[in-house]
N, C-alpha and C positions, 0 to 999 in steps of 0.2 A: 522782457522778451520783445525785441523789435527786429523783425526779420530783414528790414531794409538796411540796417546798420552794416551788415557784412559787405553789401554791394555799393553803398554810397562812398564816393572817393574821399570825402572830407571827414568822415566820422572817426577813423582811427586816431588822427591827430587830436581831434576834439576830445575824445574819451581820454586819451593819454594825458592831455594837459590838465585834466581835472582829477583823473583816477589812474595814475601810472601803475598801481599794483593791483588793478581790478582782475578778477578771474573771468575768463571769457569762454563761453561754451558755444561751439559751432556744430550744427548738425547738417550733414550733407546727404543728398539723395542722388541716386543714379541720375545724371543730368538730362538724359533722354526722357525719363519719366517725369522729372521736374519740369522740363520745358512743356511737355504735353499737358500736364496738370495745370501749369501756369496759364497756358493759352485758354483752356476751358474755364478757368476761374475768371479771366477777363471777359470771356463771352457771357458768363453768368451775371457778371456785374453790369453788362451792357456797354462795355468800353471797346469791345473788339467785334468788328463786323466782317473782317476778312476771313477766308478759310485758313486753316493751319499752314498749308504750304505757301499761301500768299503772305501770311504774317511773317513767316521765317524769311521769305525772299525780300521783304521790304524793311526788315529790322535795321539794316545798315543805314538806309536813307532816313528812317524815322529818328535815328539817334545821331545823325550827322551834326557835329558841333555842340551837342548837348552836354557832354562831359566837360568840354573846355569851358562852356559858360558857367557850369556849376563851380568849377575850380577858380575861374577868374573872378567871379563876382562874390562867391561864398554865400550869396543870399538867393540866387536864382533857383526857382523850383521847376523841375522838368517833369511834366506829366508823362512824356514818352519814356524817360529814363526809369521811372518807377513802374510803368505798366507794360511797355512793349519791349521787354528785354528777355525774351524766351531763350535766346542763345547766350547772350552776354552774362546772365546770372549763373549759367552753368560752367563758366570758365573759372572754376573755383581756385585754381592755382594762382591766377592773377590777383584775386581778391585777398587770398591768404598772404601772398607776398607783400601786398600793400599794408596789411595789418602787422605783419611780422617785421616790418621796418621799424616799428615803434615798440612793439611788445615782444619779449622773449618767448620762445616756444613753450616753455614750461608754464606759462600763464594761460595756455589754451587747453581745453579738452575738446577733441574733435571726434564726433560720433557719426555713425551712419544711420539714416532713417530706417533702413531695412533691419538693422540690428535692434533698434528701439521697438519696432512693432512685432518682430519675430521672437525676440528675447528681451522682453521689457524689464523683468526683474533684474537680470544680470546687467543690463545697460544702465538702469537707474542706480544700481549699486556703484557703478563707476562714477556716476554723477555725485552721489552722496560722499564717496571717498574723496573726490576732487575738491568738494566744498567742505571737507573735514567734518562731515556729519555722520552720525551713526546710521548704518543701513537699516531700512525699514521695509516691511512687507507691503507691497502695493496691491490693493484689491481691484482697482479700476484701471483696466487697460484699454479703454475705448479710445479710438482715434476720433476725436470730436470734429475733425475737419475732413473726414473721409469722403471721397467723391467716387461716383460710379466710374468704372474703367471704360473709357471711350474706345470705339473702334478706330484704328489708325491705319491709313494707307501704308502698305509695306514699303513703297518707294520713299515716302516721307520718313518713315522710321529708319530706313537705311541711310537716308541723307543725314539725319540727326546722329546716327551712329558714327558715320565717317567724320562728321564735323567735330564731335567731341573727343574722338579717339586720341589725337595728339595732346590735348589738354589733360585728359585723364592719365596719359602716360607721364606727363610732366608732374602731375599731382602725386602720382605714385613715387616718383623719384624724389620729390620734395618732402613729403611727409609719410610715405609708406602706405597710403590708403589705396586700395584697389576695390572698385565697385563690383558687386555681385551681378551675375547674369540676370537679365530681365526674365521674369517668370510670367507666363501668360495665363495662369490660373492660380487660385489660392493654394498655398502649401501648408500642410500640417507639419510644422517643423519639429513636432515631437516624435515623429517616426522617420528614421530610426534615431536612437539616442547614441549609439556607438557602432563602430565598425572594427572588426578584426580583419586587417588588410594583408596579412601574410606573416612569415614567408611560407611558401608551399613546402610540404613535407617537414614541417617544424612542429607539428602538434596542434595546429589551429582547430582541427575537428574535435580533439579532446578538450581543448580550452573552451570552445563554444558549448560543448555538452556539459561541462562542469558549470559553466556560467548560467545556463538556462535552468539548472536545478535549483537555483536560488528562487525563493517564492515571489520575489519582486521583479523577476526577469521573465518576459514572455518570449518564446522562440519565434523566429520568422516562420512563415507558412511553407517556405521552400528552402531547402538546404543549398547554400552557396548560390545566391541569386545572380551574382556576376552582372549587375546592372551597368556599372560604370566602365566595364571593359568589353564584355561580349554582347550585352543587350542594350547598348546606349541608343539604338535606333528606336526603342520603345519610349513612350512618354513617361513623365514622372508619376502620373496617376497609376500606371501599371506597376511601377516600382513600389509605391506606397501600398498598393493592394496586396503585396507579398507579406505584409505584416498584419497581425491580428488587431482587432479593436481592443483598446486598453482601458482597464479600470483605473481610477485615480491612484497615483503612486506607483504604477507598474511601468517599467521601461522595456524597450525591445531593441534589437540590433541584429546584425548579420555578419557572417564570415565568408569572405571571398578572397582566397590567398593570392590570386593573380593581380589584385589591386596594387599591391606593393611594387610589383615589377613592371606593370604596364606604364609606359611613359606619359600617357595622356590622362590617367586617372586622377592624380592629385589636383590638377586644375579643375577637372569636371566636378569633383566632390566639393572643392572650395567654392565654386560658383553657386552651388545650391545650398550647401551646408558648411558655411565658413567656420562655425564653432564646433564642428563634430569632434567627438572624442575618438581617438585612433589607438588601437591596440596592435602591437607587433610582437611576434615570437621569432626569435633568431636561434638557430641551431648551428653547431659546429659545421661550417660549410662543406668540409670534406665528407662528413657523414650525410649531410643533406643531399649532396650531389649523387652519392651512391644510392640512397633511398629513392631519389627522383628517377634515376636510371632504371632501377628494377620496377618502379611503378609504371613507367612507360612500356617496359617489357611485358608486364602483366596485362596492360591495356591492348597489347598487340601493335602498338605504334612504333616500337623500336626493334629493328632487326640486327643492328650492329652490336659488336661486343662493347663492353664498357670502354676499353682502350680506344677502339675505333671511333666510338661516339664522341669521346672527349676530343680526339684529334680532328674530327669532322665538324665540330661545333662552329668554328669561325666561318667556314664556307657556307654552312647551313643558314647562318644568320646574316650573311652578307646583304646589305641593303634593306633588311627587313624593318629595322627600327626607323630608318628614314622614311620608308613608305607609310608606316603607321602614323608618324608625325605629320607628314606632308598631306596625306589624304584625310586623316581624321576618321575614316571609315574602314580602312583596309584591315582585314583579319589575317594574321600571320600564324599559320599552324606551327611553323618551325619556332617562332618566338614563344609560343605557349608551351611547346612540348620538348624541344631539343636545346634547353638552356641550363644544362647541368652546372656549367661554370658561371655563366653570366648571372644567374639568380643568387649565387653565393657571394657576389660582390656587393654586400649589403651597404657599404659606405656610399656607393653611387646612388642607390635607390633612396636611402634616407636623406641624402643631400637634395635630391630632386623633390622630395616631399617637404623638407624643412625650408626650402626656398619659398614655399607657399604658406605652410601652416607654422605657427609658433611651436617651439619645442614643448611647451607646457601642455599642449593638446595631445601629446603622445605618451603612452605607457609602453616601454620597451622591456620585454621579458626574455629570459633565456629558456629554451626548451628543456635543457638539463635541469634547471631549477623547477620547472613545472612538474616534471616527472619524479624528481628526487624529493621535492618538498612541496607537494601539491597544496596542502592546507595553507601554508605560509604564502605561497605565490598567489593563490586565489584570493586571499584576503587583501593583497595589494591591488588586485583587479577590482574587488568590491569597494575598496577605499577610493580608487580612482574614479569609479562610477557613482560615488557618494551613496553607497548602499551599506546596510549593516553587515557585519561579518556573518558567515554562514559555513557550516561544516557538513560536507556530504559524507554519507556512509562509506562509499567506495569511490575510487578514482580509477576507473577502468581506462586503459589506453586504447583509444579508438583509431581505426584505420592503420593499424601497425602492420607493416609488411614483414614477411619472413623471407630472408635471402641470405646466401653465404657471403662472407666478407671477401673482397677482391684480394689479389696478391699484394704483398707489401710494397712491391715496386710501384703499382698504380696508386696505392694509398699515399705513398710518400710523394708521388708526383702531384697529387691533389693538395697535400699539406704545403708543399713548396709554392704552388701556384697561389694559394689563398693567403699566405703569410703576410705579404705587404698590405693587402686589403684589410686584413684583420687588425694590423697595427694602426692603420689610419682610422679604423672604426673605433678602436680603444681610445685613441686621442680625441676623436670627434665627440664621442658620447661621455667620455670620462668615467667609464665603468670597467670593471674587471670581467673579462669574458669567460675565464675558467675553462677554456678549450685547450685540452692537453694535446698540443701539436708537436 
């Protein structure tokens, strides 16, 4: 392990000349945090006497002509290039491109520091697999080079954020890595372990109640926390306080069915919990729309007839999604409540999520299977969460509404509306939906 190898311009060719088939492991950290940590490391060594903002401002002058001398002479040692490169070392895409001129991508394993320290066993298993070694249980997860988090001027932090943004974007396009959001205090990544993200009126309440009957699953302290959609103004400590203290071997999670439909939630969750397990229940969208409508009637929020509500939906939602996305803080009552059709276009919502999370982090179930075959369906959930199978005595249907079915004309209108979206969904997921339309 020699951390200067990645950054030194001559090392890729030198390594390739001697070991063209070598396996290369690269670990990348959010470049803002890396730059700050690097600066304080140099201060601790006694090499840096400038302030952080001064050091960043003078980096270009300090490095002027240094790389050229290294390349031209091949023997020149640059103290400045090794030590005063707070910004330059964070431009990972340039360094990786330099290496990948010589080595094919399959010879690299690229990891993120945040994953290593937040999910050490899982990350080390990737390393073992890459090196063709048998995975082993690691007992010691101490960061032996851990440094106290310094206080950083917000202006300097913003300057670093803006500087690295285009390089991070290029890195994402080049190798698909996206850095997690900086967190200002330690996170217990063990809470929660899973999220039931929707869809609304598809049986999420029942699924969650069946799940927490398992002896190794603890319920959240509040039903439907809605942190990532309706309560995102609160801090992460508040969110984690909604879960109980856990004994070893116990997991916990929550169910907030608006998550699936809210356009900003996927990115918000990924920024904090990039390896979260996500469970989705999907119901015949025509049935879901009807159930949703009568739910709003019971709440007293819907005064129109079902036919009128369907016809008015487009106008009610005009500009609402755009406001949510543009402001990041706008709450749309209409988007949460008057979306009988829009919430049933599952394909659009899943694509939004799967543009951010890999498919293997999702378990997608059908509501009809949950209620017709609860034992079999719940065992799929337990397997997904790596829990032993469990059999409940009863599978009571929670939050089930009683309402009369609409006229055939309206039902057929819904069936026709959803048909092309359902066909796209079938093709996208590769599963049989079993919705008799």
